[in-house]
C-alpha positions in Angstrom: -6.2 -8.6 32.6 -6.0 -5.2 34.5 -2.5 -5.8 35.8 -1.2 -7.6 32.6 -2.3 -4.6 30.4 0.3 -2.1 29.4 -0.5 0.9 27.2 2.7 1.8 25.3 2.3 5.5 26.0 5.8 6.4 24.1 4.8 4.4 21.0 1.1 6.1 20.8 2.5 9.6 21.3 5.1 9.1 18.6 2.4 8.1 16.2 0.1 10.9 17.1 3.0 13.3 16.5 3.9 11.8 13.0 0.1 11.8 12.2 0.2 15.6 12.9 3.2 16.2 10.3 0.9 14.9 7.6 -0.7 18.3 7.3 -1.1 21.1 4.5 -0.1 23.7 7.3 3.6 24.6 7.7 5.4 23.7 10.8 4.4 25.6 13.8 7.0 28.1 15.4 4.7 29.5 17.7 6.8 29.1 21.1 3.6 29.6 23.2 2.1 26.1 22.3 2.9 22.9 24.1 5.7 21.2 21.9 5.2 19.5 19.6 1.9 20.8 18.9 1.2 21.2 15.1 -1.4 23.1 13.3 -3.2 20.6 11.2 -5.3 20.8 7.9 -6.3 17.6 6.6 -9.2 17.6 4.3 -11.1 14.3 3.0 -9.6 12.9 -0.1 -6.8 15.4 -0.5 -3.3 14.0 -0.7 -2.6 14.7 2.9 -5.8 12.7 3.9 -4.7 9.9 1.7 -1.5 9.8 3.2 -2.6 9.8 6.7 -4.9 6.7 5.7 -2.2 4.9 4.4 0.0 5.6 7.6 -2.8 4.1 9.7 -3.0 1.0 7.6 0.9 0.6 7.8 0.6 0.6 11.7 -2.3 -1.8 11.5 -0.4 -4.3 9.3 2.5 -4.2 11.4 0.5 -5.2 14.5 -0.8 -8.2 12.5 -4.5 -7.1 12.2 -6.8 -7.7 9.2 -7.8 -4.8 7.0 -10.7 -3.9 4.6 -11.5 -0.3 3.0 -15.0 0.4 1.6 -16.6 2.4 -1.2 -16.3 5.7 0.8 -12.9 4.8 2.4 -14.1 3.6 5.6 -11.2 1.6 7.1 -11.9 -1.5 9.1 -9.1 -2.8 11.3 -9.9 -6.2 12.9 -8.4 -8.1 15.8 -10.3 -11.6 15.2 -12.1 -13.1 17.9 -12.3 -16.9 18.7 -16.0 -16.8 17.5 -16.0 -14.5 14.3 -19.6 -15.3 13.8 -20.6 -13.1 16.6 -21.1 -9.5 16.2 -18.0 -7.5 16.6 -17.2 -5.0 19.3 -16.3 -1.7 17.7 -14.2 1.5 18.3 -12.9 4.4 16.3 -13.0 7.9 15.1 -11.6 10.1 12.4 -8.2 11.6 11.0 -9.5 14.4 8.6 -9.2 17.9 10.1 -10.7 21.2 9.4 -8.3 24.1 8.2 -5.9 25.3 10.9 -7.1 22.7 13.6 -5.3 20.6 16.1 -3.8 17.3 16.4 -5.8 15.3 18.9 -9.4 15.7 17.5 -10.5 12.3 16.1 -6.9 11.1 16.0 -6.8 10.2 19.7 -9.7 7.8 19.1 -8.1 6.3 16.1 -4.4 5.8 17.6 -5.8 5.3 20.9 -8.1 2.7 19.5 -5.2 0.9 17.6 -3.0 1.1 20.8 -5.9 -0.3 23.0 -6.0 -3.3 20.5 -2.2 -3.7 20.2 -1.9 -3.6 24.0 -4.6 -6.3 24.6 -3.0 -8.6 21.9 0.5 -8.1 23.5 -0.8 -8.9 26.7 -1.9 -12.3 25.5 -5.7 -11.4 25.4 -7.7 -13.4 23.1 -11.1 -11.7 22.3 -14.2 -14.0 21.9 -15.9 -11.4 20.0 -13.7 -9.8 17.2 -12.5 -6.2 18.2 -12.7 -3.7 15.2 -11.3 -0.5 14.9 -12.9 2.0 12.3 -11.3 4.9 10.7 -14.4 7.1 9.2 -14.2 9.1 6.2 -15.2 12.5 6.1 -16.2 13.5 9.8 -15.8 16.9 9.2 -18.1 19.0 6.9 -15.4 21.0 5.5 -15.3 19.6 1.7 -19.0 18.5 1.1 -20.9 20.6 3.4 -22.1 18.0 5.8 -20.3 15.9 8.5 -19.9 12.3 9.2 -20.5 11.1 5.9 -19.0 7.6 6.3 -20.8 7.1 9.5 -24.0 8.4 8.0 -23.6 5.9 5.2 -22.7 2.9 7.4 -25.7 3.6 9.5 -28.1 4.6 6.6 -28.8 8.0 7.6 -27.9 9.2 4.3 -28.7 7.4 1.2 -25.9 6.5 -1.3 -27.4 8.6 -4.2 -27.6 11.7 -2.1 -24.0 11.3 -0.7 -22.6 10.6 -4.2 -24.2 13.9 -5.5 -22.9 16.0 -2.6 -21.1 19.1 -4.3 -17.5 19.5 -3.8 -16.7 22.6 -1.7 -12.8 22.4 -1.9 -12.6 25.6 -3.9 -13.9 27.5 -0.9 -11.3 26.2 1.5 -7.9 27.4 2.0 -5.7 24.2 2.6 -2.4 26.0 3.9 -1.4 28.8 5.9 -3.0 32.4 5.2 -1.8 34.0 2.3 -1.3 32.8 -1.2 -4.0 30.5 -2.4 -2.8 26.9 -2.0 -6.0 25.1 -3.3 -4.7 23.5 -6.2 -1.4 21.8 -4.4 -0.5 18.3 -5.4 -3.1 18.5 -8.1 -6.0 18.5 -5.9 -9.0 19.0 -8.3 -10.8 22.3 -7.5 -13.1 22.5 -10.5 -16.6 23.5 -10.0 -19.2 21.1 -10.5 -17.5 18.3 -9.0 -19.3 15.7 -6.8 -18.3 13.3 -3.9 -18.7 10.6 -6.7 -16.0 12.4 -8.8 -13.7 13.0 -5.8 -13.9 9.7 -4.6 -13.3 7.8 -7.5 -10.3 9.8 -8.6 -9.0 9.0 -5.1 -9.3 5.4 -6.0 -12.7 4.5 -4.1 -14.6 3.1 -7.2 -17.0 0.7 -5.7 -20.7 1.8 -5.5 -21.8 3.2 -2.2 -24.5 0.8 -1.9 -22.1 -1.5 -0.6 -21.3 0.5 2.4 -24.1 0.3 4.8 -23.6 -2.2 7.4 -25.8 -5.2 7.8 -28.1 -5.6 10.9 -26.2 -6.7 14.2 -23.0 -6.0 12.7 -21.7 -4.5 16.1 -22.5 -5.9 19.6 -21.3 -2.6 21.0 -19.6 0.4 20.0 -17.3 2.7 22.2 -15.5 5.9 20.8 -12.6 7.4 22.6 -12.4 11.5 22.3 -11.1 14.5 23.6 -13.7 16.4 25.4 -13.5 19.5 23.3 -14.9 21.4 26.1 -13.6 22.7 29.6 -15.7 20.5 32.1 -13.1 17.6 32.9 -10.2 19.9 33.2 -12.1 22.5 35.1 -13.4 19.9 37.7 -10.1 18.0 37.7 -11.8 14.6 36.7 -9.9 12.4 34.4 -12.6 10.5 32.6 -16.0 11.5 31.2 -18.5 9.0 30.4 -20.9 10.3 27.7 -24.5 9.6 28.3 -26.0 11.3 25.2 -25.0 13.2 22.1 -26.5 16.6 21.1 -28.5 16.7 17.8 -27.0 18.8 15.0 -29.0 20.4 12.4 -27.4 22.8 9.7 -29.3 25.4 7.4 -28.0 27.6 4.6 -29.6 30.9 4.0 -29.6 33.3 1.1 -30.8 36.8 1.6 -31.4 38.9 -1.4 -31.9 42.4 -1.5 -31.0 45.3 -3.8 -27.6 46.6 -4.3 -25.9 49.6 -5.8 -23.5 52.3 -5.4 -22.3 53.0 -1.8 -22.5 56.8 -2.4 -25.4 57.2 -4.9 -28.3 54.7 -3.5 -29.9 56.6 -1.0 -30.6 55.2 2.6 -34.4 55.5 2.4 -34.1 53.4 -0.9 -31.9 50.8 0.4 -32.8 46.9 0.7 -29.4 46.1 2.1 -28.9 42.2 2.4 -26.2 42.4 4.8 -28.1 44.5 7.2 -30.9 41.8 6.9 -28.4 39.2 7.7 -27.1 40.9 10.7 -30.6 40.9 12.2 -31.1 37.1 11.3 -27.8 36.3 13.0 -28.8 38.4 16.3 -32.2 36.7 16.3 -30.4 33.3 16.2 -28.4 34.3 19.3 -31.4 35.9 21.3 -33.6 32.9 20.9 -30.9 30.3 21.8 -30.2 32.3 24.9 -33.7 32.7 25.7 -34.2 28.9 25.2 -31.3 28.1 27.9 -32.7 30.6 30.3 -36.0 28.8 30.1 -34.9 25.4 30.4 -32.2 26.4 33.0 -29.3 24.5 31.1 -26.8 25.3 28.4 -27.8 22.6 26.1 -29.0 24.7 23.4 -26.2 26.1 21.0 -26.4 27.9 17.7 -23.5 29.2 15.5 -23.5 31.3 12.2 -20.1 30.3 11.0 -19.9 31.5 7.5 -21.1 34.6 5.7 -20.5 35.3 2.1 -21.4 38.8 0.7 -21.8 39.8 -2.6 -20.3 41.8 -4.5 -18.2 42.2 -1.5 -16.8 45.7 -2.2 -16.4 48.7 0.2 -18.4 51.1 -2.2 -21.2 48.8 -3.0 -24.3 48.2 -1.1 -24.6 44.3 -0.4 -27.4 42.8 -2.8 -26.8 39.3 -1.8 -25.7 37.3 1.4 -25.3 33.6 2.0 -24.7 32.3 5.6 -24.9 29.1 7.2 -26.4 28.2 10.6 -25.4 25.3 12.8 -27.8 24.7 15.7 -27.4 21.8 18.3 -29.4 20.6 21.2 -30.0 17.4 23.3 -33.5 18.0 23.0 -35.0 18.0 19.4 -38.4 19.8 20.5 -36.5 22.8 22.1 -34.1 23.0 19.0 -37.4 23.2 16.8 -38.8 25.8 19.1 -35.5 28.0 18.5 -36.1 27.5 14.7 -39.7 28.4 14.7 -39.1 31.5 16.7 -36.2 32.4 14.1 -38.6 31.8 11.2 -41.0 34.3 12.8 -38.4 36.9 12.8 -37.3 36.1 9.5 -40.8 36.8 8.0 -40.9 40.3 9.8 -37.5 41.1 8.5 -38.5 40.3 4.9 -41.4 42.5 5.2 -39.8 45.5 7.0 -36.6 45.4 4.9 -38.2 44.2 1.5 -35.8 41.4 1.2 -36.2 37.9 0.3 -34.9 35.0 2.6 -34.5 31.6 1.4 -33.8 28.7 3.8 -32.5 25.4 2.9 -31.9 22.4 5.3 -28.9 20.7 5.0 -29.5 18.1 7.8 -31.4 17.7 11.1 -30.2 14.9 13.1 -31.5 13.3 16.3 -29.6 13.1 19.5 -27.8 9.6 20.3 -28.6 8.1 23.5 -25.8 6.0 25.0 -26.5 2.3 26.0 -27.1 1.7 29.8 -25.2 -1.6 29.7 -22.2 -0.1 28.3 -22.3 2.8 30.6 -22.5 0.5 33.4 -19.6 -1.5 32.1 -17.4 1.9 31.8 -18.5 2.9 35.1 -17.5 -0.5 36.7 -14.0 -0.5 35.1 -13.2 3.1 36.4 -14.5 2.0 39.9 -12.3 -1.1 39.9 -9.3 0.9 38.7 -10.2 3.8 41.2 -10.4 6.4 38.2 -12.8 9.4 39.1 -15.4 10.0 36.4 -18.0 12.2 35.5 -21.4 11.4 33.2 -21.7 14.0 30.9 -23.3 15.3 27.6 -21.5 15.4 24.3 -22.0 18.8 22.8 -20.0 18.3 19.5 -21.4 15.6 17.5 -19.4 12.6 16.6 -19.3 9.6 14.4 -20.9 7.4 17.2 -24.1 9.7 16.7 -24.7 7.6 13.4 -23.5 4.4 14.5 -26.2 4.7 17.2 -29.1 3.7 15.1 -27.6 0.4 14.3 -25.7 -0.5 17.4 -25.5 0.1 21.3 -23.0 2.9 21.7 -21.2 4.9 24.3 -18.2 7.4 24.5 -15.2 8.0 26.8 -14.1 11.6 27.1 -10.6 12.8 28.3 -9.7 16.4 29.2 -8.1 18.9 26.8 -6.4 22.2 27.8 -8.8 24.9 28.4 -11.3 23.0 26.5 -9.9 24.3 23.2 -10.4 22.3 19.9 -10.6 23.0 16.3 -7.5 25.3 16.9 -3.6 24.6 16.6 -3.4 24.9 20.4 -5.7 21.9 21.1 -3.9 19.8 23.5 -4.4 16.8 25.7 -1.8 15.7 28.2 0.1 12.3 27.7 -1.2 10.8 30.9 -4.8 11.5 29.7 -4.4 10.1 26.6 -2.8 7.1 28.2 -5.6 6.7 30.7 -8.5 7.0 28.4 -6.7 4.4 26.1 -6.5 2.1 29.0 -10.0 2.6 29.9 -11.0 2.1 26.4 -8.9 -1.2 26.2 -10.5 -2.7 29.5 -14.1 -1.8 28.2 -13.5 -3.5 24.8 -12.1 -6.6 26.6 -15.1 -6.8 28.8 -17.5 -6.3 25.9 -15.9 -8.9 23.6 -16.4 -11.6 26.6 -20.3 -11.3 26.4 -21.4 -14.2 24.3 -25.1 -13.4 24.2 -26.7 -12.1 21.0 -27.4 -8.3 20.8 
């Protein structure tokens, strides 16, 4: 199998580059970026997202694989095994992208997964268990405020009712380049009050979400290929990362309410400035996260305040209300909770001293995903047999694999990305890295599909 397997790198790169052209960003003319890098905005259920889905389906059909699409839009592409009654071996990722992102996040796992399946088929390999590529819906939280909606529904981490009622936040998103607002391009609905149910049914996904969760033992094993989105592999000159666990994300929204007024007339002793209180809260997040890392001797705790909305947002008006969002992640839930407890103690003090109110709303609080030892040893043995150096490592960004983990044994394969950059137009992974990651994935899928025992 190893010698017969040929990864068609030219085909894979051609498809990656074409997929990158399906974007709400204009073509990139930045000569400092490695050609043909493209800035990508592809938000779930917009015309560009639906166009990308259709392109992937076309490629899968051309390869002779079977297809099905569920009520949220998750797309299942299957290479049938000789015993279709056995749980399948799965792989996959996502094609949606945050505004002004890069062209490799998620897409390497989707098109690399497709190429792995095609290469196996073209080599004459016949799987025992079916191999299935899954293109997830809405891995990014851009539109509905929470990520991995498709995989959360598949694994039962969110209820269909909760998912359908998620508010559409597309009006807050600039789909195109900086400049004139392009949020209504191509007839994309931007009316306030819309929900995920409204948006998905308008896009043609009308079946009830209750049909999405996967049955028990659907997957025998699951392996996702992804760019690292960090600098370690490139920095250490290691071509393959084997992910042992995935950090647990939690997200919160805070609303700070003070007392506004005229910037000239409202005297300093009388102010209850919501933005000043928000600034203290943000610095508290940073301080307690740094303290947690110092105490643990790791860098596993990370926290980010990524959005801040100030009301009324005028230079000559004291802010009366601020809304901000917090993303906090850790490989250790207890340590993450300790950071939040310390932050809440500071919030109580800020409220009292500044005479403001600070309301907290938890968006999600997920648990770490632990990779399956057997899958890890399978990937390790393949790397060893192929003389490929590898590094065991933690995934600090979350992935759809996190939400497949409750229902199947999982693992991930990382490949290097230039300077560890991701979620930016200059995100880049070299062709040889993509090809090697795809090869390791294909060999792993081939080995796992031969296992005929039940999970």
